[in-house]
TORDOSE-456617 format. One record per residue (C-alpha): residue in three letters; z, y, x; residue number from 0. Coordinates in Angstrom, 1 decimal, padded with zeros to 4 digits. Example, Ala and Ser with C-alpha at 12.3 -4.5 7.8 and 13.67 -1.06 7.14 Angstrom:
  resn      up   north    east  resi
   ALA   007.8  -004.5   012.3     0
   SER   007.1  -001.1   013.7     1
END
This chain:
  resn      up   north    east  resi
   MET  -002.5   015.7   015.6     0
   VAL  -002.3   012.1   014.8     1
   ASP  -004.6   009.5   016.7     2
   LEU  -004.8   006.2   014.9     3
   LYS  -006.8   003.4   016.5     4
   VAL  -007.3   000.1   014.8     5
   ASP  -008.9  -002.9   016.5     6
   TYR  -011.8  -004.6   014.6     7
   ASP  -011.2  -008.3   013.8     8
   ARG  -014.2  -010.1   012.5     9
   LYS  -012.5  -013.1   011.3    10
   SER  -010.8  -013.3   007.9    11
   SER  -009.9  -015.9   005.3    12
   ARG  -010.0  -016.1   001.5    13
   LEU  -006.3  -017.3   001.5    14
   GLU  -005.3  -014.2   003.4    15
   LEU  -007.0  -012.0   000.9    16
   PHE  -005.2  -013.7  -002.0    17
   VAL  -001.9  -013.4  -000.2    18
   ARG  -002.7  -009.6   000.3    19
   ILE  -003.2  -009.1  -003.4    20
   VAL   000.0  -010.7  -004.3    21
   TYR   001.8  -008.9  -001.3    22
   SER   000.4  -005.5  -002.5    23
   ILE   002.4  -005.9  -005.8    24
   ILE   005.6  -006.5  -004.0    25
   LEU   004.9  -003.6  -001.4    26
   SER   004.2  -001.3  -004.4    27
   ILE   007.5  -001.8  -005.9    28
   ILE   009.3  -001.5  -002.5    29
   LEU   007.4   001.7  -001.7    30
   GLY   008.0   003.1  -005.1    31
   LEU   011.8   002.6  -005.0    32
   TRP   012.1   003.6  -001.3    33
   GLY   009.8   006.5  -001.9    34
   PHE   012.1   007.8  -004.6    35
   VAL   015.1   007.6  -002.3    36
   ALA   013.2   009.2   000.5    37
   GLY   012.2   012.1  -001.8    38
   ILE   016.0   012.6  -002.6    39
   LEU   016.8   012.5   001.1    40
   MET   013.9   015.0   002.0    41
   THR   015.3   017.4  -000.6    42
   VAL   019.0   017.0   000.9    43
   GLN   017.3   017.4   004.4    44
   TRP   015.8   020.6   003.2    45
   LEU   019.1   021.9   001.9    46
   VAL   020.9   020.9   005.1    47
   ILE   018.3   022.9   007.2    48
   LEU   018.5   025.8   004.9    49
   VAL   022.4   026.0   005.2    50
   THR   023.0   024.9   008.8    51
   GLY   019.7   025.6   010.5    52
   GLU   019.6   022.2   012.0    53
   ARG   018.3   018.7   011.0    54
   ASP   020.6   015.9   010.3    55
   LYS   019.8   012.9   012.5    56
   TRP   020.8   010.2   010.0    57
   LEU   018.5   011.8   007.3    58
   HIS   015.7   012.2   009.8    59
   ASP   015.9   008.6   010.8    60
   HIS   015.7   007.2   007.3    61
   ILE   012.8   009.5   006.2    62
   ASP   011.1   008.6   009.4    63
   SER   011.4   004.7   008.8    64
   TYR   010.1   005.2   005.3    65
   LEU   007.0   007.1   006.5    66
   GLN   006.3   004.6   009.3    67
   PHE   006.7   001.8   006.8    68
   LEU   004.3   003.6   004.3    69
   PHE   001.5   004.1   006.9    70
   LYS   001.7   000.5   008.1    71
   SER   001.6  -000.7   004.5    72
   ASN  -001.5   001.5   003.8    73
   ILE  -003.2   000.2   007.0    74
   TYR  -002.6  -003.4   005.8    75
   LEU  -003.5  -002.9   002.2    76
   SER  -006.8  -001.0   003.0    77
   LEU  -008.1  -004.1   005.0    78
   LEU  -007.8  -002.4   008.3    79
   SER  -005.3  -004.8   009.9    80
   ASP  -004.0  -008.4   009.3    81
   GLU  -000.5  -007.4   010.6    82
   ARG   001.9  -007.5   007.7    83
   PRO   004.3  -004.6   007.5    84
   LEU   007.3  -006.7   006.7    85
END
């Protein structure tokens, strides 16, 4: 189970919202490309587990870093946090 807690911050600015809109375009491109690569790595990881019965550490670390960045980006873009993922 995952427990996510996000602090409520009352203050916000119009400039930050505009920056967030522009930033979302850049994040979408990065996440799209990185997601494509992560999908390939997940398939390779599946094959490695199927053949050897063990996970590869390098593949695991890269897939994990993609997923962490994806969740941080989603939290930022859904206006739950002002902390930028990059």
